[in-house]
N, C-alpha and C positions, 0 to 999 in steps of 0.2 A: 852410851855417851854421844854427845853431838859435836860436830864441827860446823862451821858456819858456811853454808853455801850461798850462792848468789841471790836466790829467791829470799832466803831468811834475812840476808843482810839488807835488802832493799825494802823488804816489808817493815823491818824495824827502822830503817832510816827514813821511811816515808811517814812516820808517825809526827804529826804536827798539831799537837793540842796539849794545852796545860789542864790538868797536872799529869806529868809523866815522871816516873822514877826508875833509875837504873841502879841495881845493887849488884856488887861484885865481891866475891869471897874466894880465897884459896882454900882448898879442902884436902884432907888427908886421903890419899888415893888408896891406902891399905884398909881403910875402914876401922882402924884401931882406936884412933883418937877423935871419933866423930862427935862425942858429946860436947867437946870444947867448940867444934865447928858449929854445932847446932845453937849454942849459946851466943857465938858471935854473930850468926845470922839474925837471931832474935834482937840482938843489939843493933845491928844495922837497920833492921825493920823499925825499931824505936827511933833511930836517928832520922830515918826517912819521915816518920810520923811527925817529928818535931819540925822538920824543915817544911813539910807541907802546910802545917799550921802557921809557921812564920810567914809562908807565902800567902796566906789568906784562906786556906781551905778550912772549913769547919770541922771541929773535933770529930764528930761522928762519921763524917765522910772520910777524914784522914785515917780514922781507926779501921773502917771498913776497907779502905784502899789497901792497907798493908796487912790485912787479915791473911791473905794467901801466903805471904812470906812467913808470917807467924806460924801458920799451920804447918808449913813445910819444916820449920824448926822443931816442931813437935811430933813429926811423923817418923817413927822408928824405922819403918820399912824403906824409907827413901835413902837411908845413909848406910849403904852396905859396902862402900868402897868401890874403887875403880877410876873415877875422874879425878882430875887435879884441880879443877876450877869450877865455879858455880856463878851463873849470871841469871838475874831475875829482872824482867821488864814489867813494870807495874802501872796499870791504868785503873780508873774507876770501873772499867769493864771487866778486868780480871788480871791475872799474873801469868806470864810466860816464863817457864823455867828451862834452862839450858845447862846440862852437866857437860863440861868441856874436858877435853884431854890435854889442855894447856892451862898452866897456873895463871890465876887471875889476882889482881890486887885486891886489897880490902877497901871498898870504896862505895860511896852513895852519892848520886847526882840527881837533883830534882830540878825540872824546868818544863819547857813546852815541847820537848822531843827527847828521845832516848840518847844517852851518851854512849857511843860505840867504840871510842878509841881503844879500850882495853881488849876487845874481842878479836881484833885484826890478826894477832898471832895464830888464832884458830880459823882464820878465813881461808877457805880452800880456793876461791876464785873459780876459774873455768878450766882448770887442769883436768882434762879428760884423757883416758887411756883405754886400751883394750887388753883383755887377758884370754888366752886360749888354754884351757885345761885339757890337755891331750890324754886320752885314755882309750884302750882297746874296747872297753865295754860301752862308754858313752863320752864323747868329747863335747865339751861346752864352751861357748863363746860368750864373754862378758864385756860390757862397756861400764867403766867405773870412773870415779874421781874419789878424792879423800873423804867424802861424806856419804856416797851411796854406790850401789852396784846393782846392775840388772842383767839378767841372762838374755841374750839376743838370739833369735832363731836364725839358723842358717838357711840359704835358699832351699826351696822345695826340691827334693831328690838328692840333696847332699848326704852322702853316707856319714853318720856320726858314730857308728859302732862297727869295729872290725870283727869282733867275736860273733855277733849276729850273722855276719856274712859267712864266717868260717863254719858256724854250726849248721847253717842252712845248706852249706855245700858239702856233699858227701864224697867229694873227690871224683864222682863219676865224670864230671865235665872237664876236669883238668888232669886226671890221671887215667891212663889206659893200662891194662895189664893183659898178659897172655901167659899161657901155661907151657912149661917145658918139661918133657918127661925126664925122670931120673935125676932130679936135683932137689936136695932138701937143704935146710940150713946146716945139718950135720954132715952133708956130703953123701948121704945114703942114696942108693940107686932104687929105681923102680917106683918112685913116688912123684907124683906131679906137684909142682910148686909155683906159686904166683910170682911174676917178675914185673915190676913197675917201670914205666917210662913216663916222661913229662917233666915234672918240676924237681926231680931228683930227691924226693923225701919230704916229710912234713916240714922240716926247718926251712928249706928253700921255698916251699910252697908259702909259708907264712910271710917270708921276706918279700916275695913278689907281691902277695896280696896287700901287705902293709904299704909297700911303695905306691901301689895304685890307690889305695885308701887315702894316703896322705897327699897325694897330688890332687885328687878330687877335693879333698878338704881344703887345701891351700887355695884352690880356685874359688870355693864357696866363701872362704873367709875374706878374700880379696874383693869378691863382689859385694859383700856386706860393708866392709870398711871404706872401700873406694881406693883406687890407686892414687888418687890426688890428695888423699888425707896425709897429714903429718903426725897424727897422733900415735904414740908408741904402742907396740904390740908386745906384751910380755908372755913368753911361753912357760907353761908348767907341765911336767910330765917326766917320764923315764928318759935317760940321756939318748938312747938310740932313736926314739920317736922325735925328740927335739931336734936332733941333728939332721934326721931325714926330712922333717917338715921344713927346716931352713933351706935345705937344698931344693925342695919342691916349690917353695913359695917365691913369688915375685914382688912381694910387698917389701918396700925399701925401709921401713921404719921399725923392724923387729928389734927389740932391745937386746944388746949384746949379752947382758947377763940373763939367766933363766932360773927358774925354781925346779930343782931336780927332786924327782920321787913321785910315788903314785899319787893320783888326784881324785880317785873315785870316792874317798871318804871326806874330801874337802868341802865345807859349806861355802857359799858365796862370800860370806864374811871372811873365812880362811883365805880364799883366793884373793880377795881385795887387800887384806893385810900383807900377804906375802908379795903380791905384785907391787904394792906400794914401796915396800922394802927394797925391791930391785930398783925402783925408779928414784929413790931418795938421793943417791949421788948425782944424778943428772939434774934433780930439782935444785940441789945446793949449788951446782956449778952455774945454773941460770941466775941464781941470786948473786953469786960471786961476780959473774959477768956484768950484771946490773950495777953493782957497786963500783966495779972498775970503770964502767962507762961513765958514771958520775965523776969519778976522780980525774978521768981524761978531759972531760968537757967542762969541769969547774973553771969559772972565769971567762968562759967563751960566750956568755949570753944564753946559753941553752940549759943552764941550771939555775937554781935559786935556793936560798935558805930563808927567804923572806916570806912569813906566813900569809901576808895580805896578797902578795903576788902569786903564791902558790894556790891559794883557794880560788882566786879569780881565773887563773890558768886551768885549774881542774874543772871548774864549772863550764869552761868553754871547750873542754876536750883536748887541751894541749899537753897535759901531763902524761908522759909515757910511763915513768916510774916515780912513785912517792916512797921515800925511805924515812921511817920515823922511829923514835924510841918510845918509852912508855911514860914520858913526862906529860904534862898538861899545858894547855895555853900555847901561845898568847890568845887572849879573848878579843872579840870585836863583833860588830854587827855587819854581816855581809848582805849588801843589797843585790838581790838576784836580778833585778831589773837593769842596773847599771854596771854590774860586775865590779863594784867598788866596796871596799872595807871602810867603815867609819868607826869612831870611838875605840880605836885599838888601844889595849892596855895589856900590861904584863902581869897584873895582879888579879886573881879570880874575883869576880864581883860577888856581892852578897847574894844576889839572885841571878839565875841564868835564864836568859831568853834568847831564842834564835831570831825572833822578829821584834822590832821596836813598836811599842804601842804609843802612838803619838798623844793619846789622852792621859797617859800615865806620867808619873814623875820621871823625867829624863835622867836624873842622877841614879835612879834605881836600876835602870836597864841599859846604861850607857856602854856597857862592855860586851853585851850579847852572848856569844857562845864561843867555845874552843874552835879556833879556825882550822886547826889541823884535823879535827874530828870531822868537820864539814868537808875539808879537802879530801880526806880518805874516801868517803862515800862518793863524792863526785869523781874521783879518779877511777874507782871500781865501776861506777855507772857508765863511764866512757870507755871501758875495757882497758884501762891502764892497769899496771902492776903496783900492788901495795906490798912493801916489805916492812913488816913490823917486828921490832926487837925488844926483848926484855932486859932490863938491868944492865949489868957490865958486858953482856953479849952484844950490845948495840955498837955498831961501828961509827955511828954519829951521834951528835947531841941535838936534841930537838927534832926537826924535820928538814929534809931537802928534797928537791924534785928535779927530775930530768924532763925537758920539754921535748915534745915531738917536733916542734918548729918554733 
């Protein structure tokens, strides 16, 4: 399954050529009722074909353009369950298919760019974090976000395995023994027995070694992440190692919650999923704080619900937070040279165009594109936050923005 990362979003948003078609479909994540979903996808492809023809594309070209969507609807192997939503982005050059873990609406939009407003609930933004899978055999450090995860090497010389060190140490270096006559475990006389000094037995030896191991590991992790970083670090491992790592580390952004249990059998995807679950409450708290900030600032001039004002502010980098529901519109033509919106209207035009063709019939293209769709891409491009809600879960109607200044 895919979530939408920053690179994917901007690659799609930068498409600026007619014809472009965006197809969205909710799908059965269990894989039980996929036959109906496949039929619905083929129906969407037919609708796209009809709209392309109405926009002026020749029948043979329109048929070829939707061929990828039609083929997907007939591909049994692609419909095995798992995702909740499907998005297809279609051009004469090909079709990009994204299976999403967020439910999509059933929708077709044809124009001179891709319509992206429905995918923002799946947009991961730049939310990066770290995960440390503590294990005595091999400890692994990961850098991840909701869309990807990669293992990051620790500094050269950093010990990542405790057992390798223990296995290589035969105790001669840390345990000394001498023989005393006349003592045995049974208390018999006349037999020499070994008496050990040093770390007080294997259990104490392991505890000291583990402490040294975790201290060195904590220093290596801090060197990689950087003391100035504010990205959270999620710990995974058995409880005693987690507790001792916390005590040894000087990194100030270790997540309060941890993932307890052995990590040696966890794949990177397992680590990513479990670490994200730990971070979800904090992510929700950030969204709640953004909503509260909007409520406090409403009416002060630092917020707006006017689509024309929002898209102009977003394009100039002034939007700190854009909050939107899953509706569409209003539509208008946004002039990127003057940062002004013209031909604003509330009713979706028969044909959608992001740019006005002066040689064309002005009545045909007078209302341009969904302004909030444009504003969302511009907000993300200038590293603002986009909060997108579906249905009754949305705390607002339409779209509102909080300005940086």
